[in-house]
Every structure is written in structure tokens, then in C-alpha cells.
N, CA and C atoms as an extended XYZ file, in Angstrom:
327
Properties=species:S:1:pos:R:3:atomname:S:1:resname:S:1:resid:I:1 pbc="F F F"
N       -12.539        1.058        6.959 N   MET     1
C       -11.182        0.895        6.486 CA  MET     1
C       -10.376        2.121        6.919 C   MET     1
N        -9.220        1.846        7.473 N   GLN     2
C        -8.317        2.906        7.891 CA  GLN     2
C        -7.383        3.274        6.751 C   GLN     2
N        -7.185        4.554        6.507 N   VAL     3
C        -6.189        5.022        5.552 CA  VAL     3
C        -5.036        5.585        6.377 C   VAL     3
N        -3.850        5.022        6.165 N   ILE     4
C        -2.695        5.321        7.013 CA  ILE     4
C        -1.591        5.944        6.172 C   ILE     4
N        -0.972        6.970        6.720 N   PHE     5
C         0.106        7.666        6.028 CA  PHE     5
C         1.445        7.489        6.739 C   PHE     5
N         1.436        6.797        7.862 N   ASP     6
C         2.632        6.668        8.684 CA  ASP     6
C         2.679        5.251        9.256 C   ASP     6
N         3.785        4.556        9.030 N   LEU     7
C         3.885        3.160        9.477 CA  LEU     7
C         3.795        3.005       10.985 C   LEU     7
N         4.018        4.057       11.730 N   THR     8
C         3.947        3.937       13.188 CA  THR     8
C         2.519        3.743       13.675 C   THR     8
N         1.531        4.001       12.815 N   THR     9
C         0.138        3.853       13.234 CA  THR     9
C        -0.543        2.621       12.651 C   THR     9
N         0.202        1.778       11.964 N   ILE    10
C        -0.370        0.587       11.341 CA  ILE    10
C        -0.698       -0.468       12.411 C   ILE    10
N        -1.824       -1.136       12.230 N   SER    11
C        -2.185       -2.244       13.129 CA  SER    11
C        -1.455       -3.495       12.658 C   SER    11
N        -0.777       -4.150       13.550 N   THR    12
C        -0.010       -5.357       13.227 CA  THR    12
C        -0.495       -6.501       14.088 C   THR    12
N        -0.220       -7.731       13.684 N   PRO    13
C         0.422       -8.188       12.457 CA  PRO    13
C        -0.488       -7.975       11.250 C   PRO    13
N         0.093       -8.089       10.064 N   THR    14
C        -0.651       -7.798        8.851 CA  THR    14
C        -0.560       -8.922        7.833 C   THR    14
N        -1.527       -8.934        6.955 N   SER    15
C        -1.502       -9.736        5.731 CA  SER    15
C        -1.507       -8.698        4.620 C   SER    15
N        -0.404       -8.614        3.865 N   ILE    16
C        -0.171       -7.457        2.999 CA  ILE    16
C        -0.282       -7.763        1.509 C   ILE    16
N        -0.942       -6.850        0.805 N   ALA    17
C        -0.881       -6.769       -0.652 CA  ALA    17
C        -0.045       -5.523       -0.935 C   ALA    17
N         1.086       -5.700       -1.611 N   LEU    18
C         2.026       -4.603       -1.834 CA  LEU    18
C         2.169       -4.325       -3.319 C   LEU    18
N         2.034       -3.056       -3.722 N   GLY    19
C         2.209       -2.717       -5.126 CA  GLY    19
C         1.880       -1.266       -5.396 C   GLY    19
N         2.027       -0.870       -6.662 N   ASN    20
C         1.693        0.503       -7.047 CA  ASN    20
C         0.188        0.721       -7.122 C   ASN    20
N        -0.549       -0.265       -7.590 N   PHE    21
C        -2.013       -0.200       -7.658 CA  PHE    21
C        -2.487        1.120       -8.274 C   PHE    21
N        -1.980        1.428       -9.480 N   ASP    22
C        -2.394        2.661      -10.154 CA  ASP    22
C        -3.830        2.573      -10.656 C   ASP    22
N        -4.350        1.397      -10.700 N   GLY    23
C        -5.751        1.134      -11.013 CA  GLY    23
C        -6.084       -0.196      -10.372 C   GLY    23
N        -7.329       -0.480      -10.185 N   ILE    24
C        -7.701       -1.757       -9.579 CA  ILE    24
C        -8.335       -2.608      -10.677 C   ILE    24
N        -7.538       -3.521      -11.228 N   HIS    25
C        -8.023       -4.392      -12.301 CA  HIS    25
C        -7.970       -5.843      -11.818 C   HIS    25
N        -8.243       -6.785      -12.678 N   ARG    26
C        -8.318       -8.209      -12.282 CA  ARG    26
C        -7.047       -8.704      -11.598 C   ARG    26
N        -5.902       -8.352      -12.157 N   GLY    27
C        -4.638       -8.779      -11.544 CA  GLY    27
C        -4.475       -8.224      -10.144 C   GLY    27
N        -4.814       -6.958       -9.974 N   HIS    28
C        -4.740       -6.361       -8.638 CA  HIS    28
C        -5.734       -7.033       -7.700 C   HIS    28
N        -6.919       -7.322       -8.214 N   ASN    29
C        -7.932       -7.982       -7.376 CA  ASN    29
C        -7.446       -9.343       -6.883 C   ASN    29
N        -6.677      -10.064       -7.690 N   LEU    30
C        -6.135      -11.357       -7.261 CA  LEU    30
C        -5.119      -11.186       -6.143 C   LEU    30
N        -4.273      -10.171       -6.257 N   VAL    31
C        -3.284       -9.891       -5.204 CA  VAL    31
C        -3.999       -9.509       -3.906 C   VAL    31
N        -4.996       -8.661       -4.024 N   ILE    32
C        -5.760       -8.227       -2.845 CA  ILE    32
C        -6.522       -9.401       -2.237 C   ILE    32
N        -7.106      -10.247       -3.068 N   ALA    33
C        -7.846      -11.414       -2.576 CA  ALA    33
C        -6.927      -12.338       -1.778 C   ALA    33
N        -5.685      -12.484       -2.211 N   ALA    34
C        -4.739      -13.329       -1.472 CA  ALA    34
C        -4.466      -12.754       -0.092 C   ALA    34
N        -4.317      -11.433        0.004 N   ALA    35
C        -4.104      -10.802        1.313 CA  ALA    35
C        -5.334      -10.966        2.199 C   ALA    35
N        -6.516      -10.828        1.608 N   LEU    36
C        -7.742      -11.007        2.380 CA  LEU    36
C        -7.886      -12.446        2.865 C   LEU    36
N        -7.509      -13.391        2.016 N   LYS    37
C        -7.612      -14.810        2.373 CA  LYS    37
C        -6.685      -15.151        3.533 C   LYS    37
N        -5.513      -14.529        3.568 N   LYS    38
C        -4.531      -14.812        4.624 CA  LYS    38
C        -4.807      -14.040        5.909 C   LYS    38
N        -5.712      -13.059        5.842 N   SER    39
C        -6.002      -12.293        7.050 CA  SER    39
C        -6.807      -13.153        8.022 C   SER    39
N        -6.802      -12.730        9.250 N   SER    40
C        -7.502      -13.446       10.305 CA  SER    40
C        -7.745      -12.456       11.434 C   SER    40
N        -8.373      -12.895       12.517 N   PRO    41
C        -8.506      -11.978       13.654 CA  PRO    41
C        -7.139      -11.535       14.193 C   PRO    41
N        -6.093      -12.274       13.819 N   HIS    42
C        -4.752      -11.949       14.313 CA  HIS    42
C        -3.867      -11.296       13.251 C   HIS    42
N        -4.351      -11.166       12.028 N   ALA    43
C        -3.571      -10.537       10.956 CA  ALA    43
C        -4.492       -9.610       10.161 C   ALA    43
N        -4.222       -8.334       10.209 N   HIS    44
C        -5.057       -7.323        9.575 CA  HIS    44
C        -4.807       -7.272        8.060 C   HIS    44
N        -5.880       -7.328        7.279 N   SER    45
C        -5.744       -7.232        5.818 CA  SER    45
C        -5.332       -5.805        5.464 C   SER    45
N        -4.213       -5.712        4.742 N   THR    46
C        -3.593       -4.409        4.505 CA  THR    46
C        -3.105       -4.303        3.074 C   THR    46
N        -3.428       -3.197        2.430 N   LEU    47
C        -2.875       -2.887        1.122 CA  LEU    47
C        -1.856       -1.773        1.320 C   LEU    47
N        -0.658       -1.970        0.778 N   VAL    48
C         0.397       -0.964        0.876 CA  VAL    48
C         0.736       -0.500       -0.532 C   VAL    48
N         0.689        0.805       -0.711 N   THR    49
C         1.021        1.389       -2.002 CA  THR    49
C         1.785        2.686       -1.778 C   THR    49
N         2.147        3.328       -2.856 N   PHE    50
C         2.973        4.525       -2.776 CA  PHE    50
C         2.221        5.723       -3.319 C   PHE    50
N         2.457        6.869       -2.689 N   HIS    51
C         1.834        8.112       -3.137 CA  HIS    51
C         2.830        9.238       -2.966 C   HIS    51
N         3.253        9.928       -3.990 N   PRO    52
C         2.783        9.760       -5.361 CA  PRO    52
C         3.348        8.490       -6.000 C   PRO    52
N         2.845        8.173       -7.161 N   HIS    53
C         3.317        7.013       -7.909 CA  HIS    53
C         4.817        7.171       -8.168 C   HIS    53
N         5.614        6.121       -8.003 N   PRO    54
C         7.064        6.227       -8.235 CA  PRO    54
C         7.420        6.798       -9.613 C   PRO    54
N         6.637        6.491      -10.623 N   ARG    55
C         6.920        7.024      -11.965 CA  ARG    55
C         6.872        8.555      -11.950 C   ARG    55
N         5.942        9.111      -11.196 N   GLN    56
C         5.838       10.564      -11.099 CA  GLN    56
C         7.065       11.131      -10.400 C   GLN    56
N         7.519       10.471       -9.364 N   PHE    57
C         8.690       10.946       -8.641 CA  PHE    57
C         9.918       10.961       -9.549 C   PHE    57
N        10.147        9.865      -10.271 N   PHE    58
C        11.354        9.766      -11.085 CA  PHE    58
C        11.301       10.650      -12.329 C   PHE    58
N        10.133       10.836      -12.914 N   SER    59
C        10.040       11.635      -14.138 CA  SER    59
C         9.905       13.122      -13.839 C   SER    59
N         9.406       13.448      -12.652 N   GLY    60
C         9.157       14.840      -12.318 CA  GLY    60
C         7.907       15.388      -12.987 C   GLY    60
N         7.152       14.510      -13.651 N   GLN    61
C         5.926       14.921      -14.330 CA  GLN    61
C         4.732       14.225      -13.709 C   GLN    61
N         3.609       14.913      -13.727 N   LEU    62
C         2.380       14.351      -13.190 CA  LEU    62
C         2.056       13.048      -13.907 C   LEU    62
N         1.783       12.011      -13.154 N   HIS    63
C         1.443       10.704      -13.712 CA  HIS    63
C        -0.035       10.456      -13.438 C   HIS    63
N        -0.833       10.384      -14.481 N   SER    64
C        -2.259       10.147      -14.277 CA  SER    64
C        -2.479        8.663      -13.990 C   SER    64
N        -3.238        8.414      -12.954 N   LEU    65
C        -3.533        7.054      -12.533 CA  LEU    65
C        -4.740        6.526      -13.298 C   LEU    65
N        -4.787        5.214      -13.457 N   LEU    66
C        -5.949        4.600      -14.088 CA  LEU    66
C        -7.200        4.843      -13.250 C   LEU    66
N        -7.019        4.813      -11.930 N   THR    67
C        -8.118        5.061      -11.001 CA  THR    67
C        -7.675        6.164      -10.048 C   THR    67
N        -8.344        7.317      -10.039 N   PRO    68
C        -7.976        8.393       -9.115 CA  PRO    68
C        -8.057        7.921       -7.663 C   PRO    68
N        -7.224        8.494       -6.810 N   LEU    69
C        -7.109        8.035       -5.424 CA  LEU    69
C        -8.440        7.962       -4.679 C   LEU    69
N        -9.295        8.985       -4.693 N   PRO    70
C       -10.564        8.861       -3.952 CA  PRO    70
C       -11.417        7.687       -4.435 C   PRO    70
N       -11.459        7.489       -5.751 N   GLU    71
C       -12.226        6.381       -6.323 CA  GLU    71
C       -11.595        5.035       -5.931 C   GLU    71
N       -10.269        4.986       -5.955 N   LYS    72
C        -9.562        3.756       -5.588 CA  LYS    72
C        -9.840        3.395       -4.126 C   LYS    72
N        -9.769        4.377       -3.241 N   LEU    73
C       -10.018        4.111       -1.816 CA  LEU    73
C       -11.456        3.639       -1.593 C   LEU    73
N       -12.407        4.241       -2.294 N   ALA    74
C       -13.808        3.815       -2.164 CA  ALA    74
C       -13.972        2.367       -2.616 C   ALA    74
N       -13.323        2.004       -3.719 N   HIS    75
C       -13.406        0.630       -4.213 CA  HIS    75
C       -12.728       -0.346       -3.256 C   HIS    75
N       -11.573        0.028       -2.749 N   LEU    76
C       -10.857       -0.857       -1.825 CA  LEU    76
C       -11.671       -1.114       -0.564 C   LEU    76
N       -12.407       -0.124       -0.122 N   GLN    77
C       -13.245       -0.307        1.065 CA  GLN    77
C       -14.315       -1.359        0.814 C   GLN    77
N       -14.854       -1.414       -0.410 N   THR    78
C       -15.890       -2.404       -0.718 CA  THR    78
C       -15.332       -3.825       -0.716 C   THR    78
N       -14.017       -3.964       -0.874 N   LEU    79
C       -13.401       -5.299       -0.899 CA  LEU    79
C       -13.203       -5.884        0.493 C   LEU    79
N       -13.307       -5.041        1.518 N   GLY    80
C       -13.193       -5.543        2.873 CA  GLY    80
C       -11.813       -5.394        3.501 C   GLY    80
N       -10.937       -4.602        2.895 N   LEU    81
C        -9.624       -4.368        3.497 CA  LEU    81
C        -9.774       -3.598        4.798 C   LEU    81
N        -8.924       -3.918        5.762 N   GLU    82
C        -8.960       -3.207        7.038 CA  GLU    82
C        -8.119       -1.937        7.002 C   GLU    82
N        -6.998       -1.989        6.249 N   GLN    83
C        -6.074       -0.863        6.225 CA  GLN    83
C        -5.543       -0.638        4.818 C   GLN    83
N        -5.368        0.616        4.454 N   VAL    84
C        -4.637        0.987        3.246 CA  VAL    84
C        -3.536        1.928        3.706 C   VAL    84
N        -2.309        1.573        3.370 N   VAL    85
C        -1.163        2.389        3.746 CA  VAL    85
C        -0.668        3.102        2.500 C   VAL    85
N        -0.650        4.437        2.550 N   LEU    86
C        -0.136        5.252        1.452 CA  LEU    86
C         1.240        5.756        1.878 C   LEU    86
N         2.267        5.033        1.441 N   LEU    87
C         3.625        5.424        1.794 CA  LEU    87
C         4.085        6.556        0.889 C   LEU    87
N         4.644        7.610        1.477 N   PRO    88
C         5.157        8.681        0.633 CA  PRO    88
C         6.350        8.178       -0.174 C   PRO    88
N         6.327        8.427       -1.460 N   PHE    89
C         7.456        8.043       -2.301 CA  PHE    89
C         8.248        9.308       -2.596 C   PHE    89
N         9.375        9.432       -1.889 N   ASP    90
C        10.244       10.587       -2.045 CA  ASP    90
C        11.685       10.139       -1.831 C   ASP    90
N        12.552       11.047       -1.538 N   GLN    91
C        13.974       10.717       -1.366 CA  GLN    91
C        14.231        9.801       -0.167 C   GLN    91
N        13.397        9.868        0.853 N   LYS    92
C        13.645        9.119        2.086 CA  LYS    92
C        13.782        7.610        1.854 C   LYS    92
N        12.817        6.931        1.195 N   PRO    93
C        13.010        5.491        0.999 CA  PRO    93
C        14.192        5.181        0.083 C   PRO    93
N        14.492        6.097       -0.818 N   LEU    94
C        15.614        5.856       -1.732 CA  LEU    94
C        16.949        5.956       -1.013 C   LEU    94
N        17.021        6.789        0.019 N   ALA    95
C        18.270        6.987        0.752 CA  ALA    95
C        18.531        5.858        1.748 C   ALA    95
N        17.503        5.090        2.072 N   SER    96
C        17.641        4.008        3.044 CA  SER    96
C        18.058        2.727        2.334 C   SER    96
N        19.088        2.045        2.846 N   PRO    97
C        19.456        0.759        2.235 CA  PRO    97
C        18.244       -0.180        2.217 C   PRO    97
N        18.119       -0.961        1.155 N   GLN    98
C        16.944       -1.812        0.964 CA  GLN    98
C        16.703       -2.715        2.167 C   GLN    98
N        17.747       -3.319        2.689 N   ARG    99
C        17.572       -4.222        3.827 CA  ARG    99
C        16.994       -3.484        5.028 C   ARG    99
N        17.504       -2.277        5.294 N   ASN   100
C        17.002       -1.512        6.432 CA  ASN   100
C        15.551       -1.105        6.233 C   ASN   100
N        15.203       -0.701        5.010 N   LEU   101
C        13.838       -0.294        4.729 CA  LEU   101
C        12.880       -1.468        4.891 C   LEU   101
N        13.219       -2.622        4.314 N   SER   102
C        12.316       -3.765        4.416 CA  SER   102
C        12.239       -4.281        5.846 C   SER   102
N        13.339       -4.244        6.576 N   GLN   103
C        13.316       -4.703        7.967 CA  GLN   103
C        12.415       -3.805        8.800 C   GLN   103
N        12.523       -2.496        8.597 N   LYS   104
C        11.671       -1.559        9.338 CA  LYS   104
C        10.211       -1.794        9.000 C   LYS   104
N         9.932       -2.011        7.698 N   PHE   105
C         8.551       -2.187        7.281 CA  PHE   105
C         7.975       -3.501        7.788 C   PHE   105
N         8.690       -4.593        7.552 N   TRP   106
C         8.141       -5.906        7.885 CA  TRP   106
C         8.215       -6.226        9.369 C   TRP   106
N         9.246       -5.751       10.035 N   PHE   107
C         9.454       -6.173       11.415 CA  PHE   107
C         9.347       -5.040       12.416 C   PHE   107
N         9.190       -3.819       11.953 N   GLY   108
C         9.001       -2.692       12.851 CA  GLY   108
C        10.247       -2.297       13.612 C   GLY   108
N        11.418       -2.715       13.154 N   SER   109
C        12.631       -2.348       13.903 CA  SER   109
C        13.547       -1.496       13.066 C   SER   109
């Protein structure tokens, strides 16, 4: 499983599970299973999340996760995901209009 910190290095096309994933519980497993089910030799199974957690960014206080990042990555690897994208959550995505951000993410433009 590849851990990616920059969208320019992501393998495309993708089948994406998108969320905060502060812990990996049954609900998260269902979202991830859907991405895995839709993946194929032509669509890479990908989990996209944010680091640090958006709550930490907005509050300015350390936000403890249900599952620490190293443990979460180890568990995600056992599920068979090809890629995990850890998008930095800082001022940059907030300054970008939503349409531009989603277009860049989904379509690479």
C-alpha cells in the first residue's frame, strides 16, 4: 500500500473512500469496502483522509484520534487498499473555492 502526501503522485483512475477516518470502525469499513468493490485493474482502491484532523486545525488544540495514524495505516493495509492519501488540512484547501478544489482533486485539472 502506498501512502501519499501529494496529489501529484496519486495513481489514477481511482475508486475513492473519502472521510476523516479518525478510527476504523464498522461504518468506516463499509465505506472502504465500497471503494474496494468498485476498484479494478483500471481503478486503484484509494482512501483519502486529512492530516491533521480538521477538528484539530479549527480548534487549535491537539485532537486525539480513536486510532493513531501508524495503527490506522497498518490496519488499512490489511484491507487491501492500494493507496492512502493523507491530505494536509491547513489554510490552503480553505482558501481554494470548493469547485476548484474538487475539480483539481477529481479531475486533476
